Structure formats: structure tokens, C-alpha cells
C-alpha positions, 0 to 999 in steps of 0.5 A: 471475513476479508481477503486482501490480494495484492499486486503490481511489485517488481524490479525497478531502477531508481527514479522509476515507478511502479503501481501497486494495487490491493483488491479486497473481497468481502463486505466491509470494503467500501466502509473501512480505512486502507493503506499500506505498510512496508517492511525491509529486511532487517527492519520493523514493518512501518506505515507508508500511507493510508486513505479514509474509507471514502477517500477523503483524507490521506496520510503518509509517512514522511519518507513517502510524501511528495512521491507516493499517492494513494487512492481507492476505487470503492467500485472496484473494491481496490486501493492503490499505491503509486510509487514514484521517484523509487529510491534504494532505500524503498525496496521492501515487502509492501503489505496492504492492510484493512482496518475494521473495528481495530483489527487489522487484516493483512494481504500476503505482501508484494515484493519492490525491489529498486536497484541503484 
């Protein structure tokens, strides 16, 4: 079984930065794609960024390109999301995911609030 635990969320002013972390336990971490979704109040969950198992390939939502960077450290079983130039519209609960055999595993989410 896979467990994912996010951390690093918080309150930040517009233009600021945050770094989210997602620590995974279980034997599948190092060979599975992972990434981040977010869900704002009243909106559907949306993909923010994804990264391949080896960390070579990354993908970003249009809204995240140029501002967010996803990375992973397979030795630490951790995926990161560096978020710069944050905007109030980035306010959401951010969820880490791991994709294994077409099944998504989710973390509990971490709140990111950007004040204007």
C-alpha cells in the first residue's frame, strides 16, 4: 500500500514563494509517475504538474508554467513543488498523487492561501 503525506502549505502574500513536499511510503515510489493536483473552493480538481518515474519528463498546467517547478528525489521518496510568483488565484488545497497501474493514490492535501 502507498501512503502520501504532503507538507509545506501555508499563507503567503502575492508574489511570494512556497515549496510543497510529498513524502511517499511503500515500495512503488521509485518507479511510478507522481505529481500535484489542486482544488479551489467551488471548482473541480485540476492538474498542476506531473513528473515521470525517473524525473526526466515533466508536465505543467498552463497556469503553472514558468512559475512552478516539480522535482523528485527518489532516494528520499519525496516529490517537490516549488511555487514562485504566487497569485491569489493559486489559492487551493494541493494534493499529491502517485499513479500505479492506472490507480491514483492521494495524499490528504495541504492548504495554500495567497493573499493580495
